[in-house]
C-alpha positions as CSV (number, residue, x, y, z in Angstrom):
1,M,118.6,166.4,-69.8
2,S,121.7,168.6,-70.2
3,A,122.9,170.6,-67.2
4,A,123.0,173.7,-69.5
5,N,119.2,174.0,-69.8
6,A,117.8,172.0,-67.0
7,N,115.9,173.4,-64.0
8,Y,116.0,171.9,-60.6
9,G,113.5,172.3,-57.8
10,L,111.6,175.2,-59.3
11,A,108.4,176.0,-57.4
12,P,105.6,178.2,-58.6
13,A,106.1,182.0,-58.1
14,G,105.1,183.0,-54.6
15,L,105.4,179.5,-53.1
16,E,108.3,178.6,-50.8
17,P,109.8,175.3,-52.0
18,V,109.4,172.4,-49.6
19,V,111.2,169.2,-50.6
20,S,113.3,171.1,-53.1
21,R,114.1,174.0,-50.9
22,Y,117.8,173.5,-50.9
23,F,118.3,172.1,-54.4
24,N,119.9,175.3,-55.6
25,L,121.7,176.2,-52.4
26,P,125.5,175.7,-52.7
27,D,126.9,173.0,-50.4
28,A,123.5,172.1,-49.0
29,W,124.7,168.5,-48.9
30,K,127.1,169.5,-46.2
31,I,125.9,169.4,-42.6
32,E,127.4,172.7,-41.5
33,T,125.5,174.5,-44.2
34,V,122.1,173.1,-43.3
35,L,122.6,173.2,-39.5
36,K,122.6,177.0,-39.8
37,L,119.2,176.7,-41.5
38,G,117.6,174.5,-38.8
39,A,118.3,171.1,-40.0
40,Y,117.6,168.2,-37.6
41,E,115.6,170.4,-35.3
42,T,112.3,168.7,-36.4
43,A,113.7,165.2,-35.8
44,K,115.0,166.4,-32.4
45,K,111.5,167.5,-31.4
46,A,110.0,164.3,-32.7
47,L,112.2,162.1,-30.6
48,A,111.3,164.2,-27.5
49,G,107.7,163.1,-28.0
50,K,106.1,159.7,-28.7
51,P,106.5,157.5,-31.8
52,E,102.7,157.5,-32.1
53,D,102.8,161.3,-32.6
54,V,105.0,161.0,-35.7
55,L,102.7,158.2,-37.1
56,K,99.7,160.4,-36.5
57,V,101.0,163.4,-38.4
58,V,102.0,161.2,-41.3
59,M,98.5,159.7,-41.3
60,D,96.9,163.1,-41.1
61,S,98.9,164.3,-44.1
62,G,97.6,161.6,-46.3
63,L,101.2,161.2,-47.7
64,R,101.3,158.5,-50.4
65,G,104.4,156.7,-51.6
66,C,106.2,158.7,-54.3
67,G,108.0,155.8,-56.0
68,G,105.2,154.4,-58.1
69,A,102.3,152.7,-56.4
70,G,101.1,155.7,-54.4
71,F,100.1,153.6,-51.4
72,P,99.3,155.6,-48.3
73,T,102.5,155.8,-46.2
74,G,100.9,155.8,-42.7
75,K,98.7,152.8,-43.7
76,K,101.7,150.8,-44.9
77,W,103.5,151.5,-41.6
78,S,100.4,150.3,-39.7
79,F,100.8,146.9,-41.2
80,L,103.8,146.1,-39.1
81,P,103.0,143.3,-36.6
82,K,102.4,144.6,-33.1
83,D,104.8,143.6,-30.2
84,T,107.1,141.6,-32.6
85,K,110.3,140.2,-31.0
86,K,112.2,140.6,-34.3
87,P,114.0,143.7,-35.4
88,I,112.1,146.1,-37.6
89,Y,113.9,147.5,-40.6
90,L,113.4,150.6,-42.7
91,V,114.6,150.4,-46.3
92,I,114.9,153.4,-48.6
93,N,114.3,152.6,-52.2
94,A,116.7,154.9,-54.0
95,D,117.0,152.6,-57.0
96,E,115.5,155.2,-59.3
97,G,115.8,153.3,-62.6
98,E,112.5,154.2,-64.3
99,P,113.3,156.0,-67.6
100,G,112.3,159.6,-67.5
101,T,112.7,159.9,-63.7
102,C,115.4,161.7,-61.8
103,K,113.7,163.5,-58.9
104,D,115.1,161.4,-56.1
105,R,118.6,161.9,-57.5
106,Y,118.5,165.5,-56.5
107,I,117.5,164.8,-53.0
108,L,120.4,162.4,-52.6
109,E,122.8,164.7,-54.3
110,R,121.8,168.2,-53.1
111,D,119.9,167.7,-49.8
112,P,120.7,164.3,-48.3
113,H,120.3,165.6,-44.8
114,S,116.6,166.1,-45.3
115,L,116.4,162.4,-46.1
116,I,118.5,161.4,-43.1
117,E,116.3,163.5,-40.8
118,G,113.2,161.9,-42.3
119,I,114.8,158.5,-41.7
120,I,115.3,159.3,-38.0
121,M,111.7,160.3,-37.6
122,S,110.4,157.4,-39.6
123,C,112.5,154.9,-37.7
124,Y,111.2,156.3,-34.4
125,A,107.6,156.1,-35.6
126,I,107.9,152.4,-36.6
127,K,110.2,151.5,-33.7
128,S,113.1,150.6,-36.0
129,H,116.8,151.0,-35.2
130,K,118.3,150.1,-38.6
131,C,117.8,151.7,-42.0
132,Y,119.4,150.7,-45.3
133,I,119.5,153.2,-48.2
134,Y,119.6,151.2,-51.5
135,I,121.0,153.5,-54.2
136,R,121.2,152.5,-57.9
137,G,124.6,151.7,-59.1
138,E,124.7,154.4,-61.7
139,Y,124.2,157.2,-59.1
140,V,127.8,157.7,-58.3
141,L,127.7,161.3,-57.1
142,P,124.4,160.9,-55.2
143,A,125.7,157.9,-53.4
144,A,129.0,159.6,-52.5
145,R,127.2,162.6,-51.1
146,T,124.7,160.5,-49.2
147,Q,127.4,158.5,-47.6
148,A,129.3,161.7,-46.7
149,A,126.1,163.1,-45.1
150,V,125.6,159.9,-43.1
151,D,129.1,160.1,-41.9
152,E,128.6,163.7,-40.8
153,A,125.4,162.8,-39.0
154,Y,127.3,160.1,-37.1
155,A,130.1,162.5,-36.2
156,K,127.5,165.0,-34.7
157,G,125.8,162.3,-32.7
158,F,122.6,162.5,-34.8
159,L,123.0,158.8,-35.6
160,G,124.2,156.0,-33.5
161,D,123.4,154.7,-30.0
162,N,122.1,157.9,-28.5
163,V,120.4,160.1,-31.1
164,F,120.1,163.7,-29.8
165,G,120.7,162.4,-26.3
166,S,117.3,160.6,-26.4
167,G,118.7,157.2,-25.7
168,Y,117.1,156.0,-29.1
169,R,119.4,154.2,-31.5
170,V,119.3,154.7,-35.3
171,D,121.9,153.3,-37.7
172,I,122.0,153.9,-41.4
173,T,123.9,151.8,-44.0
174,V,124.3,153.1,-47.6
175,H,124.2,150.2,-50.0
176,R,125.1,150.5,-53.7
177,G,123.1,148.4,-56.2
178,A,124.7,147.0,-59.4
179,G,122.5,148.7,-62.0
180,A,119.5,146.4,-62.3
181,Y,116.1,148.0,-63.0
182,I,114.3,145.0,-61.4
183,C,115.8,145.9,-58.1
184,G,113.5,148.9,-58.0
185,E,110.8,146.3,-57.2
186,E,110.8,146.1,-53.4
187,T,111.2,142.4,-52.9
188,A,113.9,142.1,-55.5
189,L,115.6,145.0,-53.7
190,L,115.4,143.0,-50.5
191,N,117.0,140.0,-52.1
192,S,119.8,142.1,-53.4
193,L,120.4,143.6,-50.0
194,E,120.7,140.1,-48.6
195,G,123.4,139.3,-51.2
196,K,121.1,137.2,-53.4
197,R,120.2,137.6,-57.0
198,G,117.8,140.5,-57.4
199,L,114.6,138.4,-58.2
200,P,111.2,139.4,-56.9
201,R,109.5,137.3,-54.2
202,L,106.1,135.8,-54.1
203,K,103.6,137.8,-52.0
204,P,102.2,137.2,-49.5
205,P,103.9,137.3,-47.1
206,F,104.4,141.0,-47.6
207,P,107.6,142.8,-46.5
208,A,105.8,144.5,-43.5
209,V,105.5,141.0,-42.0
210,V,108.4,139.1,-43.6
211,G,110.9,141.3,-45.2
212,L,114.6,141.9,-44.9
213,F,116.3,138.9,-43.3
214,G,112.9,137.5,-42.6
215,C,112.0,140.4,-40.3
216,P,109.2,143.1,-40.5
217,T,110.3,145.7,-43.0
218,I,109.0,149.0,-44.3
219,I,110.2,150.0,-47.8
220,N,109.7,153.6,-48.9
221,N,110.9,155.8,-51.7
222,V,113.4,158.7,-51.1
223,E,110.9,161.6,-51.7
224,T,108.4,159.9,-49.4
225,I,110.7,159.7,-46.4
226,A,112.2,163.2,-47.0
227,S,108.6,164.4,-47.0
228,V,108.1,163.0,-43.5
229,M,110.5,165.5,-42.2
230,H,108.8,168.4,-44.0
231,I,105.4,167.2,-42.7
232,G,106.7,167.3,-39.2
233,R,108.3,170.7,-39.8
234,M,105.3,172.3,-41.3
235,G,102.5,170.4,-39.8
236,A,100.2,168.0,-41.7
237,E,97.6,170.7,-42.6
238,N,100.1,173.2,-44.0
239,F,101.8,170.5,-46.0
240,V,98.6,169.3,-47.5
241,K,97.4,172.8,-48.4
242,W,100.7,173.9,-49.9
243,G,99.9,175.5,-53.3
244,G,96.3,176.1,-52.4
245,G,95.3,172.5,-53.0
246,A,94.4,169.6,-50.8
247,I,97.1,167.0,-51.6
248,G,100.5,168.7,-51.0
249,P,103.7,169.2,-52.9
250,H,105.2,166.7,-55.3
251,L,108.4,166.5,-57.5
252,Y,107.9,166.0,-61.2
253,S,110.8,165.1,-63.6
254,V,110.1,166.7,-67.0
255,S,112.1,165.6,-70.0
256,G,111.8,165.2,-73.7
257,H,110.8,167.9,-76.2
258,V,110.2,170.8,-73.8
259,A,112.0,174.1,-73.7
260,K,113.0,173.8,-70.0
261,P,113.4,170.2,-68.9
262,G,114.1,169.7,-65.2
263,V,112.7,168.7,-61.8
264,Y,109.8,170.8,-60.7
265,E,108.1,170.9,-57.3
266,L,104.4,171.6,-57.9
267,P,101.1,171.1,-56.1
268,M,100.0,167.5,-56.7
269,G,96.9,167.7,-58.8
270,I,98.2,170.4,-61.2
271,T,97.2,169.6,-64.7
272,L,99.7,168.0,-67.1
273,R,99.1,170.9,-69.5
274,D,100.2,173.4,-66.8
275,I,103.4,171.4,-66.1
276,I,104.3,171.4,-69.7
277,Y,103.3,174.9,-70.8
278,T,103.4,177.0,-67.6
279,H,106.5,175.6,-66.0
280,A,108.5,173.6,-68.6
281,G,108.2,176.4,-71.2
282,G,106.1,174.5,-73.7
283,V,107.3,172.3,-76.6
284,R,110.6,173.5,-77.9
285,G,110.8,175.0,-81.4
286,G,107.1,176.0,-81.2
287,K,106.1,172.5,-82.3
288,K,102.9,170.7,-81.3
289,I,102.6,167.9,-78.7
290,K,102.0,164.4,-80.1
291,A,102.1,162.4,-76.9
292,V,103.1,162.5,-73.3
293,I,104.1,159.7,-70.9
294,P,102.9,161.0,-67.5
295,G,104.7,158.7,-65.0
296,G,107.8,157.1,-66.4
297,M,108.2,154.8,-69.4
298,S,106.0,152.1,-68.0
299,A,102.9,154.4,-67.7
300,K,100.4,154.3,-70.5
301,I,100.8,157.1,-73.0
302,L,98.4,160.1,-73.4
303,R,97.6,161.9,-76.6
304,A,97.8,165.7,-77.0
305,D,94.1,166.0,-76.4
306,E,94.3,164.3,-73.1
307,I,96.8,166.5,-71.2
308,D,94.2,168.5,-69.2
309,V,94.2,165.6,-66.7
310,K,95.2,166.3,-63.1
311,M,98.6,164.9,-62.2
312,D,97.6,162.9,-59.1
313,F,97.3,159.2,-58.5
314,D,93.5,159.0,-58.7
315,S,92.9,161.3,-61.6
316,L,95.5,159.5,-63.8
317,K,94.2,156.1,-62.8
318,A,90.7,157.3,-64.0
319,A,92.3,158.4,-67.2
320,G,93.7,154.9,-67.8
321,T,97.3,155.6,-66.9
322,M,99.2,156.3,-63.7
323,L,101.4,158.9,-61.9
324,G,104.0,156.2,-61.3
325,S,107.4,157.8,-60.7
326,S,106.2,161.2,-61.9
327,G,108.5,161.1,-64.9
328,V,106.8,163.3,-67.5
329,M,108.2,162.6,-71.0
330,V,107.0,164.9,-73.8
331,M,107.0,163.9,-77.5
332,D,106.6,166.4,-80.2
333,E,104.8,166.1,-83.6
334,D,107.8,164.7,-85.3
335,V,108.2,161.6,-83.1
336,C,107.8,158.3,-84.9
337,M,105.7,156.1,-82.5
338,V,107.0,152.9,-84.0
339,K,110.5,154.0,-83.0
340,A,109.3,155.1,-79.6
341,L,107.8,151.7,-78.9
342,L,111.0,150.1,-80.2
343,Y,113.0,151.8,-77.5
344,A,110.5,150.9,-74.8
345,C,110.4,147.3,-75.8
346,R,114.2,147.1,-76.0
347,F,114.5,148.5,-72.5
348,F,112.1,146.0,-70.9
349,A,113.5,143.0,-72.8
350,H,116.9,143.9,-71.6
351,E,115.9,144.5,-68.0
352,S,113.5,141.5,-67.4
353,C,115.0,139.3,-64.7
354,G,113.9,136.2,-66.5
355,Q,112.3,134.5,-63.5
356,C,108.8,134.3,-65.0
357,S,108.4,132.8,-68.4
358,P,105.5,135.2,-69.5
359,C,107.7,138.2,-68.9
360,R,111.0,136.6,-70.1
361,E,109.6,135.2,-73.3
362,G,107.0,138.0,-73.8
363,T,109.4,140.9,-73.7
364,G,111.8,139.2,-76.1
365,W,109.0,138.2,-78.5
366,A,107.6,141.7,-78.5
367,L,111.0,143.2,-79.2
368,K,111.5,140.9,-82.2
369,I,108.2,141.9,-83.7
370,I,108.6,145.6,-83.2
371,E,112.2,145.4,-84.6
372,R,110.8,143.7,-87.7
373,I,108.1,146.3,-88.1
374,Y,110.7,149.1,-87.7
375,R,112.9,147.5,-90.4
376,G,110.0,147.8,-92.9
377,E,109.2,144.0,-92.8
378,G,106.0,144.2,-90.7
379,R,102.6,142.8,-91.4
380,L,99.3,144.3,-90.2
381,E,98.5,141.2,-88.2
382,D,101.7,141.9,-86.2
383,L,99.8,144.6,-84.3
384,D,97.3,142.2,-82.9
385,T,100.0,139.7,-82.2
386,L,101.8,142.4,-80.1
387,L,98.6,143.1,-78.2
388,S,98.1,139.4,-77.6
389,V,101.6,139.0,-76.3
390,A,101.1,142.0,-74.0
391,G,97.8,140.6,-72.8
392,G,99.5,137.3,-72.0
393,M,102.0,139.0,-69.8
394,E,99.5,140.9,-67.6
395,G,98.6,139.3,-64.2
396,R,100.6,136.2,-64.8
397,T,104.0,137.0,-63.1
398,I,105.4,137.4,-59.6
399,C,105.9,141.1,-59.9
400,V,104.4,144.0,-62.0
401,F,107.4,144.2,-64.3
402,A,105.4,142.3,-67.0
403,E,102.6,144.8,-66.7
404,A,105.1,147.7,-67.0
405,A,106.4,146.1,-70.2
406,A,102.9,145.4,-71.6
407,W,101.3,148.9,-71.0
408,P,103.4,150.8,-73.5
409,I,102.7,148.2,-76.2
410,Q,99.0,148.4,-75.5
411,S,98.7,152.2,-75.2
412,Y,101.0,153.1,-78.1
413,I,99.0,150.8,-80.5
414,A,95.6,151.8,-79.1
415,K,96.3,155.6,-79.3
416,F,98.3,155.6,-82.5
417,R,97.2,152.4,-84.4
418,S,96.7,154.3,-87.7
419,E,100.3,155.5,-87.6
420,F,101.6,151.9,-87.0
421,E,99.4,150.7,-89.9
422,D,100.6,153.4,-92.3
423,Y,104.2,152.6,-91.4
424,I,103.6,148.9,-92.2
425,K,101.6,149.5,-95.4
426,S,104.3,151.9,-96.7
427,G,106.9,149.2,-96.3
428,K,109.0,151.9,-94.7
429,S,112.5,150.8,-93.9
430,A,114.7,152.4,-91.3
431,G,117.7,150.1,-91.5
432,R,120.2,152.9,-91.0
433,D,118.3,154.3,-88.0
434,M,118.0,150.7,-86.8
435,A,121.8,150.4,-86.6
436,A,122.0,153.7,-84.8
437,A,119.3,152.5,-82.4
438,H,121.2,149.4,-81.6
439,A,124.3,151.5,-80.9
440,H,122.4,153.2,-78.1
């Protein structure tokens, strides 16, 4: 989305923004700016109490991971082994590589101190003294500002051996990734942090038991940990009831053919239709919606007649798709679904780590078939072959990357099969566009 027409952190009229409250405040990434607004007071109060109190408020809020899986945060924390003699690590997954998703970027870039404050509280709750923030390689400015914020927090005594004079130690290291989508998968991220190739690990054991450097590790997304601070600040009940609902606030990245693309903070459970038409200004040029991806490129696509679904984890799962990374991608009536699937297949074929043969070979095979269809050389049986390839990838690999690559194939063909068949029957050739597609 271009900076000229993008909107960042817009909350509904009459509602005070929560996670996005400083997105549009100049210099909110600097500690002196946010200290005047009460930054770090919530963490200071938390460390004056018991770790169990922080865990309880997170449990009471029902906070779920905002990075994709939507697993209950407090429950994940509870999986840590009791009375372990090993160090416990907190790892922040800031490898936001899912196409159509950019919400965490603005926390890192515009309000990193809310993340740091959430880290302090989370480390205290899980009895960890060390946190790593793993930021995707392409996020140059967010990484620089996050590092600057960490340095400022150390200078103020908010990090280090004696946080807020409490005697509790919290250290943070900002680690830059090298630009691999697979490192958004938590165990591949851990391998990368350890200096190894970013390949997913077999589970079990799960990271909460055997994680970074073989020690108990909690891995959470940026928005999730930033929300911990806001839950502590507002109280679990007020956080959950924000917006008049019963789930709490959530950041949605909205891109594609909408009048006002951007990052919107809205009550989780708002309908997809409301996001598009009430907040993102509707489809640009007055055109009709053809399809919408509700949770980043790997989420199964929805047709125009399916956008009254609620945008929360359970409702979207019931609709046959997922909230995922909350990356809403809108396609208007002029979009060629063959070309859209081509781009999706190219991305996943390029980003497969190659560790598992069903994914390595399946993504490459699917790309070759859809490229041939796009060139106007397709056969009707190619569609069933694509579905067979996608089915052969599901549930047969170490991580869920293969499923992420299979779901667009399955949903695009299921929802728009007649368009694919018409494209093939017409012998349509897009050689010139194909060259342009390769250039991107």
